[in-house]
Backbone as ProteinMPNN parsed JSONL, in Angstrom:
{"seq_chain_A": "MALTKDRNTEMKDGELISVPMAASAKIFAGSLVVANATGYAAPGSVATALTVLGRAEEQKDNTNGSDGDVSILIRRKKTFKFGNYGSDLVTQADVGKTCYIYDDETVAKTDGTSTRSAAGKVIAVESDGVWVEID", "coords_chain_A": {"N_chain_A": [[-14.26, 14.721, 27.392], [-17.15, 16.353, 27.096], [-17.342, 19.122, 24.298], [-17.619, 22.592, 25.058], [-17.656, 24.512, 23.485], [-16.67, 26.368, 20.465], [-14.26, 24.621, 18.264], [-11.042, 24.469, 17.422], [-10.438, 22.335, 15.08], [-7.639, 20.264, 13.779], [-6.489, 19.441, 10.687], [-5.642, 17.507, 8.015], [-5.203, 16.16, 4.844], [-4.893, 13.671, 4.116], [-4.191, 12.692, 1.85], [-1.493, 12.746, 1.058], [1.173, 11.509, 2.884], [3.215, 11.42, 5.05], [5.842, 8.931, 5.987], [7.333, 6.993, 8.782], [10.187, 4.585, 8.108], [10.724, 0.929, 8.075], [13.481, -0.698, 9.439], [16.113, -1.573, 7.664], [14.607, -1.493, 4.931], [14.53, -0.832, 1.641], [12.768, 1.372, -0.696], [11.186, 1.836, -3.563], [10.236, 4.818, -5.833], [6.879, 4.727, -7.0], [6.348, 2.208, -6.297], [4.24, -0.409, -4.518], [3.275, 0.45, -1.156], [3.677, -0.803, 1.968], [2.592, -0.832, 5.496], [4.111, -2.841, 7.877], [4.204, -5.091, 10.381], [4.651, -3.913, 12.945], [4.17, -0.837, 12.101], [5.621, 0.458, 10.913], [6.858, 1.941, 7.483], [6.684, -0.632, 4.377], [8.497, -2.262, 1.483], [5.771, -3.838, -0.435], [5.223, -7.149, -0.144], [4.693, -10.744, -0.201], [3.05, -11.693, 2.475], [1.243, -11.9, 5.467], [-0.691, -10.055, 7.665], [0.324, -7.37, 6.902], [-0.445, -4.068, 6.128], [-1.862, -1.997, 3.56], [-0.656, 0.727, 2.238], [-0.255, 2.546, 0.179], [1.007, 4.365, -2.769], [4.444, 4.67, -3.303], [5.852, 8.053, -3.487], [8.433, 8.414, -3.804], [11.787, 7.694, -4.374], [13.224, 5.912, -1.424], [16.0, 4.959, 1.076], [16.676, 2.914, 3.654], [18.253, 0.675, 4.142], [20.605, 0.926, 6.065], [19.941, 1.668, 8.264], [17.549, 2.388, 11.749], [14.346, 1.168, 12.665], [12.353, 3.608, 11.708], [14.504, 5.713, 11.035], [14.484, 7.04, 8.47], [12.116, 8.899, 6.802], [9.208, 8.372, 4.489], [7.422, 9.544, 1.661], [4.079, 8.949, 0.561], [1.57, 8.151, -1.4], [-2.115, 8.086, -1.032], [-5.248, 7.045, -1.06], [-6.31, 6.734, -3.615], [-6.557, 5.824, -7.156], [-4.305, 3.388, -8.398], [-2.27, 1.792, -10.87], [-1.115, -1.563, -11.288], [0.895, -4.388, -11.404], [-0.287, -7.759, -12.891], [-0.492, -10.806, -11.125], [0.939, -13.369, -13.087], [0.385, -16.162, -12.154], [-2.004, -16.101, -10.771], [-3.92, -14.653, -11.812], [-5.896, -11.903, -11.659], [-9.043, -10.788, -13.318], [-11.486, -9.763, -15.409], [-14.169, -10.487, -13.905], [-13.16, -10.014, -11.422], [-13.686, -7.196, -10.892], [-14.254, -4.861, -8.605], [-14.252, -6.286, -6.371], [-11.922, -7.236, -3.768], [-8.008, -7.362, -4.028], [-4.795, -8.914, -3.857], [-1.788, -8.428, -2.391], [1.436, -9.254, -4.034], [4.078, -8.515, -4.392], [5.859, -5.846, -4.495], [5.108, -4.309, -6.588], [3.151, -5.803, -7.935], [0.23, -7.509, -8.246], [-2.403, -10.092, -6.948], [-5.092, -12.143, -7.601], [-5.811, -13.815, -5.263], [-5.62, -14.66, -1.913], [-3.73, -16.366, -1.73], [-3.992, -19.049, -0.349], [-4.364, -17.944, 2.418], [-1.795, -16.45, 2.523], [-1.288, -13.692, 1.88], [-1.71, -10.554, 1.845], [-4.306, -7.77, 1.627], [-4.454, -5.998, -1.266], [-6.237, -3.828, -1.77], [-9.175, -2.37, -3.151], [-10.304, -3.767, -6.801], [-10.361, -2.014, -9.645], [-10.321, -1.707, -12.234], [-9.477, -3.971, -15.178], [-6.639, -4.125, -17.178], [-4.668, -5.264, -20.146], [-2.317, -4.763, -19.616], [-2.229, -4.367, -16.702], [-3.56, -4.043, -13.551], [-6.003, -2.164, -12.128], [-5.733, -0.419, -8.874], [-8.042, 0.382, -5.988], [-6.721, 2.391, -3.551], [-7.548, 2.774, -0.382]], "CA_chain_A": [[-15.179, 15.832, 28.181], [-17.704, 16.738, 25.429], [-17.204, 20.291, 23.773], [-18.77, 23.338, 25.523], [-17.104, 26.078, 22.736], [-15.97, 26.103, 19.372], [-12.785, 24.236, 18.786], [-10.317, 24.762, 16.216], [-9.824, 20.941, 14.823], [-6.798, 20.712, 13.105], [-6.677, 18.634, 9.465], [-4.61, 16.66, 6.994], [-6.021, 15.753, 3.911], [-4.532, 12.228, 4.227], [-3.795, 11.864, 0.618], [-0.158, 12.407, 0.678], [1.233, 11.297, 4.021], [5.115, 11.019, 5.653], [5.497, 7.648, 7.069], [8.602, 6.345, 9.083], [10.3, 3.41, 7.156], [11.121, 0.019, 8.734], [14.927, -1.185, 9.309], [16.748, -2.063, 6.462], [14.061, -1.409, 3.875], [14.544, 0.258, 0.381], [11.239, 1.221, -1.128], [11.425, 2.561, -5.08], [9.199, 5.2, -6.238], [6.051, 4.391, -7.798], [6.242, 1.106, -5.927], [3.225, -0.333, -3.853], [4.03, 0.497, 0.191], [2.669, -1.259, 3.141], [2.761, -0.877, 7.079], [4.321, -3.886, 8.461], [3.055, -5.581, 11.917], [4.875, -2.65, 14.073], [3.688, 0.153, 11.427], [6.636, 1.048, 9.777], [6.484, 1.798, 5.915], [8.091, -1.318, 3.799], [7.692, -2.78, 0.264], [4.982, -4.835, -0.387], [5.28, -8.413, -0.41], [3.82, -11.759, 0.308], [3.066, -11.911, 3.708], [0.299, -11.663, 6.032], [-0.212, -8.651, 8.902], [0.448, -6.007, 6.383], [-1.721, -3.079, 5.874], [-1.632, -0.901, 2.533], [-0.603, 2.346, 2.678], [-0.431, 3.308, -1.219], [2.363, 4.299, -3.919], [5.823, 5.305, -2.958], [5.847, 9.211, -4.2], [10.088, 9.053, -3.939], [12.51, 6.152, -3.54], [13.929, 5.879, -0.011], [16.677, 3.966, 1.362], [17.023, 2.797, 5.082], [18.896, -0.449, 4.798], [21.351, 0.667, 7.062], [19.065, 2.285, 9.54], [16.806, 1.361, 12.389], [13.305, 1.616, 12.336], [12.101, 5.392, 11.782], [15.385, 6.669, 10.943], [14.067, 7.828, 7.375], [10.505, 8.604, 6.316], [8.657, 8.233, 2.658], [6.129, 10.124, 1.159], [3.093, 7.741, 0.459], [-0.109, 8.603, -1.764], [-2.957, 6.9, -0.822], [-7.202, 7.655, -1.707], [-6.501, 7.104, -5.592], [-6.406, 4.467, -8.255], [-3.147, 2.844, -8.902], [-1.94, 0.33, -11.832], [0.099, -2.486, -10.934], [0.863, -5.666, -12.596], [-1.085, -8.799, -12.673], [0.307, -11.729, -11.169], [0.338, -14.487, -13.86], [0.146, -17.715, -12.01], [-2.847, -16.353, -10.043], [-4.513, -13.786, -12.567], [-6.818, -10.722, -11.394], [-9.96, -10.708, -14.237], [-12.891, -8.914, -15.307], [-14.773, -10.821, -12.954], [-13.042, -9.57, -10.046], [-13.83, -5.775, -10.814], [-15.112, -4.443, -7.22], [-13.701, -7.268, -5.506], [-10.358, -7.096, -3.566], [-6.931, -8.213, -4.564], [-4.074, -9.552, -2.707], [-0.128, -8.217, -2.441], [2.05, -10.292, -4.213], [5.294, -7.997, -4.391], [6.138, -4.096, -4.413], [4.699, -3.942, -8.171], [2.184, -6.731, -8.41], [-1.044, -8.043, -7.145], [-2.868, -11.307, -7.283], [-6.198, -12.517, -7.561], [-6.65, -14.727, -4.112], [-4.825, -14.279, -0.915], [-2.743, -17.067, -2.01], [-3.968, -19.615, 0.85], [-4.062, -16.774, 3.602], [-0.642, -15.898, 2.783], [-1.302, -12.475, 1.045], [-2.359, -9.311, 2.706], [-5.131, -7.214, 0.724], [-4.256, -4.441, -1.487], [-7.234, -2.971, -2.388], [-10.405, -3.213, -4.671], [-10.194, -4.006, -8.243], [-11.273, -1.239, -10.234], [-10.418, -2.164, -13.974], [-8.341, -4.822, -15.321], [-6.394, -4.253, -18.826], [-3.889, -6.309, -20.819], [-0.707, -4.716, -18.768], [-1.992, -4.51, -15.22], [-4.834, -3.839, -12.369], [-6.169, -0.399, -11.402], [-6.306, -1.029, -7.752], [-8.226, 1.588, -5.42], [-6.184, 2.248, -2.031], [-8.475, 4.4, 0.627]], "C_chain_A": [[-15.954, 16.106, 26.645], [-17.147, 18.142, 25.363], [-18.034, 21.442, 24.707], [-18.392, 24.862, 24.665], [-16.917, 25.33, 21.728], [-14.776, 25.584, 19.491], [-12.316, 23.972, 17.463], [-9.583, 23.384, 16.243], [-8.913, 21.182, 13.801], [-6.986, 19.468, 12.152], [-6.029, 18.486, 8.567], [-5.859, 16.369, 5.716], [-6.16, 14.046, 3.665], [-4.304, 11.657, 2.689], [-2.159, 11.621, 0.191], [0.416, 12.643, 2.037], [3.037, 10.778, 3.932], [5.161, 9.85, 6.505], [6.743, 7.276, 7.385], [8.777, 4.777, 8.307], [11.185, 2.422, 8.191], [12.667, -0.106, 8.676], [15.221, -1.94, 8.246], [15.875, -2.368, 5.093], [14.604, -0.439, 3.051], [13.158, 0.19, -0.539], [11.84, 2.288, -2.265], [10.276, 3.273, -5.416], [8.293, 4.45, -7.061], [5.32, 2.758, -6.979], [4.904, 0.684, -4.709], [4.053, -0.464, -2.11], [3.12, -0.069, 1.291], [3.306, -0.765, 4.643], [3.117, -2.42, 7.27], [3.98, -4.187, 9.661], [3.286, -4.21, 12.967], [4.837, -1.35, 13.335], [4.576, 0.747, 10.92], [6.475, 0.676, 8.313], [7.805, 0.819, 5.592], [7.57, -1.63, 2.661], [6.645, -3.661, 0.133], [5.636, -6.203, -0.812], [4.438, -9.498, 0.02], [4.012, -12.095, 1.829], [2.059, -11.203, 4.301], [0.538, -10.265, 7.437], [0.196, -7.753, 8.3], [-0.722, -5.338, 5.968], [-0.855, -2.324, 4.95], [-1.57, -0.224, 2.896], [-0.905, 3.296, 1.412], [0.734, 3.08, -1.805], [3.326, 5.168, -3.373], [5.7, 6.785, -3.916], [7.357, 9.5, -4.625], [10.521, 7.405, -3.592], [13.472, 6.622, -2.136], [14.876, 4.629, 0.026], [17.431, 4.065, 3.101], [17.504, 1.349, 5.179], [19.846, -0.286, 5.249], [21.023, 1.5, 8.249], [17.983, 1.58, 10.275], [15.316, 1.609, 12.053], [12.847, 3.378, 12.785], [13.037, 6.022, 11.402], [14.947, 7.542, 9.383], [12.71, 7.5, 7.369], [10.292, 8.612, 4.897], [7.518, 9.114, 2.898], [5.482, 9.245, 0.537], [1.874, 8.599, -0.233], [-0.582, 7.626, -1.75], [-4.58, 7.624, -1.451], [-7.114, 7.633, -3.294], [-6.379, 5.538, -5.938], [-5.07, 4.124, -8.744], [-3.162, 1.632, -9.907], [-0.885, -0.365, -11.543], [-0.052, -3.653, -11.727], [0.125, -6.795, -11.998], [-0.404, -9.975, -12.671], [-0.164, -13.216, -11.926], [-0.249, -15.913, -13.517], [-1.335, -17.637, -10.696], [-3.625, -14.855, -10.533], [-5.68, -12.995, -11.912], [-7.491, -10.527, -12.697], [-11.062, -9.928, -14.173], [-13.704, -8.902, -14.019], [-14.622, -10.49, -11.588], [-13.102, -8.021, -9.772], [-14.534, -5.841, -9.546], [-14.78, -5.22, -6.337], [-11.963, -7.08, -4.645], [-9.277, -8.157, -3.731], [-5.878, -7.994, -3.74], [-2.343, -8.818, -3.746], [0.896, -9.276, -3.304], [3.592, -9.73, -4.193], [4.915, -6.536, -4.346], [5.585, -3.429, -5.971], [3.497, -4.673, -8.364], [1.093, -7.107, -7.471], [-1.55, -9.213, -7.73], [-4.343, -11.512, -6.973], [-6.864, -12.922, -5.985], [-5.377, -14.341, -2.922], [-3.717, -15.519, -0.742], [-2.637, -18.413, -0.415], [-3.724, -19.134, 2.251], [-2.202, -16.682, 3.815], [-0.161, -14.498, 2.446], [-2.068, -11.471, 2.167], [-3.09, -8.6, 1.572], [-4.26, -5.985, 0.136], [-4.875, -3.284, -1.937], [-8.074, -3.547, -3.005], [-9.992, -2.963, -5.965], [-11.0, -2.996, -8.923], [-11.325, -1.404, -11.742], [-9.509, -3.079, -13.753], [-7.82, -4.44, -16.969], [-5.189, -5.257, -19.062], [-2.425, -6.123, -19.961], [-1.156, -4.402, -17.342], [-3.461, -3.825, -14.688], [-4.837, -2.53, -12.04], [-6.673, -1.011, -10.019], [-6.838, 0.501, -6.902], [-7.688, 1.563, -3.893], [-6.851, 3.327, -1.23], [-7.23, 4.511, 1.303]], "O_chain_A": [[-15.495, 16.071, 25.503], [-16.457, 18.471, 26.327], [-19.159, 21.1, 25.072], [-18.715, 25.99, 25.038], [-16.921, 24.099, 21.717], [-14.09, 25.821, 20.485], [-12.944, 23.413, 16.564], [-8.608, 23.1, 16.939], [-9.115, 22.07, 12.973], [-7.558, 18.485, 12.621], [-5.66, 19.553, 8.077], [-7.086, 16.399, 5.811], [-7.1, 13.385, 3.224], [-4.25, 10.464, 2.391], [-1.667, 10.794, -0.577], [0.288, 13.773, 2.509], [3.726, 10.12, 3.152], [4.595, 9.789, 7.597], [7.495, 7.15, 6.419], [7.86, 4.014, 8.004], [12.072, 2.841, 8.934], [13.159, 0.481, 7.713], [14.564, -2.939, 7.952], [16.224, -3.227, 4.282], [15.084, 0.613, 3.473], [12.635, -0.837, -0.972], [12.626, 3.216, -2.074], [9.22, 2.641, -5.381], [8.745, 3.581, -7.806], [4.164, 2.346, -7.08], [4.619, 1.625, -3.968], [5.029, -1.164, -1.839], [1.935, 0.245, 1.409], [4.466, -0.368, 4.751], [2.334, -3.228, 6.771], [3.255, -3.318, 10.145], [2.401, -3.63, 13.596], [5.536, -0.515, 13.907], [4.257, 1.791, 10.351], [6.111, -0.42, 7.886], [8.986, 0.902, 5.928], [6.366, -1.44, 2.492], [6.807, -4.538, 0.982], [6.466, -6.29, -1.716], [3.417, -9.193, 0.637], [4.996, -12.679, 2.284], [1.812, -10.058, 3.922], [1.562, -9.778, 7.914], [0.635, -6.905, 9.076], [-1.759, -5.854, 5.552], [0.318, -2.004, 5.139], [-2.189, 0.017, 3.932], [-1.512, 4.367, 1.426], [1.447, 2.09, -1.64], [3.048, 6.311, -3.008], [5.446, 6.609, -5.107], [7.687, 10.376, -5.425], [10.017, 6.457, -2.989], [14.249, 7.573, -2.047], [14.745, 3.604, -0.643], [18.264, 4.832, 3.584], [17.224, 0.742, 6.213], [20.547, -1.289, 5.107], [21.845, 1.917, 9.064], [17.468, 0.54, 9.864], [15.109, 2.323, 11.072], [13.003, 4.04, 13.811], [12.732, 7.208, 11.28], [15.179, 8.751, 9.349], [12.153, 6.454, 7.7], [11.232, 8.866, 4.143], [6.878, 9.356, 3.921], [6.181, 8.546, -0.196], [1.331, 9.555, 0.32], [-0.153, 6.536, -2.129], [-4.729, 8.602, -2.183], [-7.736, 8.379, -4.05], [-6.192, 4.513, -5.281], [-4.752, 4.792, -9.728], [-3.918, 0.668, -9.79], [0.238, 0.138, -11.529], [-0.941, -3.869, -12.551], [-0.093, -6.849, -10.788], [0.201, -10.392, -13.658], [-1.107, -13.95, -11.633], [-1.01, -16.613, -14.184], [-1.683, -18.565, -9.964], [-3.884, -14.011, -9.674], [-6.588, -13.765, -11.596], [-6.702, -10.056, -13.516], [-11.556, -9.47, -13.143], [-13.939, -7.95, -13.275], [-15.494, -10.572, -10.723], [-12.695, -7.542, -8.713], [-15.344, -6.744, -9.337], [-15.055, -4.797, -5.213], [-10.977, -6.758, -5.307], [-9.419, -9.376, -3.64], [-5.88, -7.052, -2.948], [-1.982, -8.752, -4.921], [0.879, -10.38, -2.76], [4.419, -10.609, -3.949], [3.762, -6.141, -4.174], [5.695, -2.252, -6.317], [2.679, -4.082, -9.069], [1.082, -7.028, -6.242], [-1.258, -9.472, -8.898], [-4.757, -10.948, -5.96], [-7.958, -12.557, -5.555], [-4.335, -13.769, -3.239], [-2.971, -15.6, 0.234], [-1.659, -18.621, 0.302], [-3.053, -19.733, 3.091], [-1.542, -16.801, 4.847], [0.993, -14.106, 2.623], [-2.827, -11.766, 3.09], [-2.571, -8.757, 0.467], [-3.573, -5.206, 0.796], [-4.43, -2.205, -2.33], [-8.081, -4.71, -3.409], [-9.334, -1.955, -6.225], [-12.227, -3.045, -8.837], [-12.367, -1.224, -12.373], [-8.843, -3.233, -12.729], [-8.643, -4.493, -17.882], [-4.819, -5.995, -18.149], [-1.628, -7.025, -19.705], [-0.175, -4.106, -16.66], [-4.257, -3.213, -15.4], [-3.855, -1.861, -11.72], [-7.614, -1.793, -9.884], [-6.235, 1.559, -7.08], [-8.188, 0.779, -3.087], [-6.711, 4.537, -1.408], [-7.065, 5.386, 2.154]]}, "name": "protein", "num_of_chains": 1, "seq": "MALTKDRNTEMKDGELISVPMAASAKIFAGSLVVANATGYAAPGSVATALTVLGRAEEQKDNTNGSDGDVSILIRRKKTFKFGNYGSDLVTQADVGKTCYIYDDETVAKTDGTSTRSAAGKVIAVESDGVWVEID"}
């Protein structure tokens, strides 16, 4: 039903979020974090159906737990520097384009013949890594 009076709509900035972790997952601080197919936080990896969440702000271990037993803080809506996968290098020509998750610290130029999920937009390429914007 449409509003008929003012509403105090709650707000979060969405930059730093807490996400329940997947069972058997261990995530290291500074790593690229994804939501798996069921929505739980997991380390970045070569897989389809992953949704990039951002960079882990802390190390958390749920290797002996079930889905959701542990939550992790993740920073998003920023640009982060990840490694550049040597067999599928992101180059200057890729600035402004999507790059893809290779693992929890590395991105690649292509989706690996539909085997990799999107990491984010390439903002810059340097000799020691790729700056990736994650919404």
